[in-house]
C-alpha positions as CSV (number, residue, x, y, z in Angstrom):
1,M,3.4,-14.8,2.4
2,F,0.0,-14.2,0.7
3,R,-1.7,-14.2,-2.8
4,C,-3.0,-11.4,-2.6
5,I,-3.1,-7.8,-0.5
6,N,-6.8,-8.5,0.5
7,D,-5.6,-11.5,1.8
8,I,-4.1,-9.3,4.8
9,T,-6.4,-8.5,6.7
10,P,-6.4,-6.0,9.8
11,R,-7.4,-9.4,11.8
12,V,-4.3,-10.8,10.4
13,V,-2.6,-7.7,11.0
14,R,-4.0,-7.7,14.6
15,E,-2.3,-11.3,15.4
16,L,1.0,-10.5,13.2
17,G,1.8,-8.2,16.2
18,L,2.1,-5.6,13.8
19,E,1.3,-1.4,14.1
20,A,1.4,-0.3,11.1
21,I,1.6,-1.9,6.8
22,L,4.3,-0.4,4.0
23,F,2.9,-1.0,0.5
24,D,4.5,-0.5,-3.0
25,L,2.1,0.4,-6.0
26,D,3.7,-2.0,-9.1
27,N,1.7,-5.4,-8.7
28,T,1.0,-4.9,-5.3
29,T,-1.6,-1.9,-5.5
30,V,-1.7,-1.1,-8.6
31,K,-1.7,-2.7,-11.8
32,D,2.3,-2.6,-13.4
33,A,2.7,0.6,-14.6
34,T,-0.8,2.1,-15.1
35,L,-3.0,4.9,-13.3
36,T,-4.9,1.9,-12.7
37,T,-6.2,0.3,-9.1
38,I,-6.6,-3.5,-8.7
39,P,-9.6,-4.6,-7.6
40,G,-10.2,-3.9,-3.6
41,A,-6.3,-1.8,-3.3
42,I,-9.0,1.2,-2.1
43,S,-11.3,-1.0,0.4
44,W,-8.2,-2.7,1.9
45,I,-6.1,-0.1,2.5
46,K,-9.8,1.5,4.0
47,S,-10.4,-1.1,5.9
48,L,-6.9,-0.8,7.6
49,K,-7.2,2.7,8.6
50,E,-10.4,2.7,9.9
51,A,-8.9,-0.5,12.1
52,D,-6.3,2.5,13.4
53,I,-3.7,0.2,11.4
54,K,-1.0,2.8,9.6
55,V,-0.5,2.8,6.3
56,A,2.1,4.4,4.3
57,M,3.9,4.1,0.5
58,V,6.8,3.6,-0.6
59,T,7.8,2.7,-4.2
60,N,10.6,3.2,-6.1
61,T,8.2,5.0,-8.6
62,P,8.5,8.9,-9.7
63,H,7.4,11.6,-7.6
64,I,4.3,12.8,-9.1
65,R,3.3,9.1,-9.8
66,A,3.3,8.3,-5.9
67,Y,1.3,11.5,-5.2
68,W,-1.2,10.9,-7.3
69,F,-1.4,8.1,-5.8
70,S,-0.9,8.9,-2.2
71,R,-4.5,11.3,-2.4
72,T,-6.3,8.1,-4.3
73,F,-5.5,6.3,-1.5
74,G,-5.4,9.0,1.4
75,V,-1.7,7.8,2.7
76,R,1.0,9.2,2.9
77,F,4.3,8.1,0.9
78,H,8.7,7.7,-0.2
79,A,9.1,7.5,-3.9
80,F,12.2,7.0,-5.2
81,A,12.4,4.3,-2.2
82,K,15.5,2.6,-4.0
83,K,14.5,-0.6,-2.7
84,P,16.1,-3.1,-2.4
85,L,18.7,-1.0,-0.9
86,S,19.4,-0.5,2.9
């Protein structure tokens, strides 16, 4: 468990044997129900991508909001994910 996403460095991802990171929006990379990213979220995603780690967003948020953030972060996304349903 990590205190914040910025603690999940490319090195940690590699040490865990992972090739990709899926992340959420609200209370993970964005302040809940806002258009304000948390400090370091954009640079965190950039650092993962620069380390050739695949990055995508999976969120329950509506499509238009997910699309807006996908452009902000430069990642693909899946909106209305219905998490935590299988």
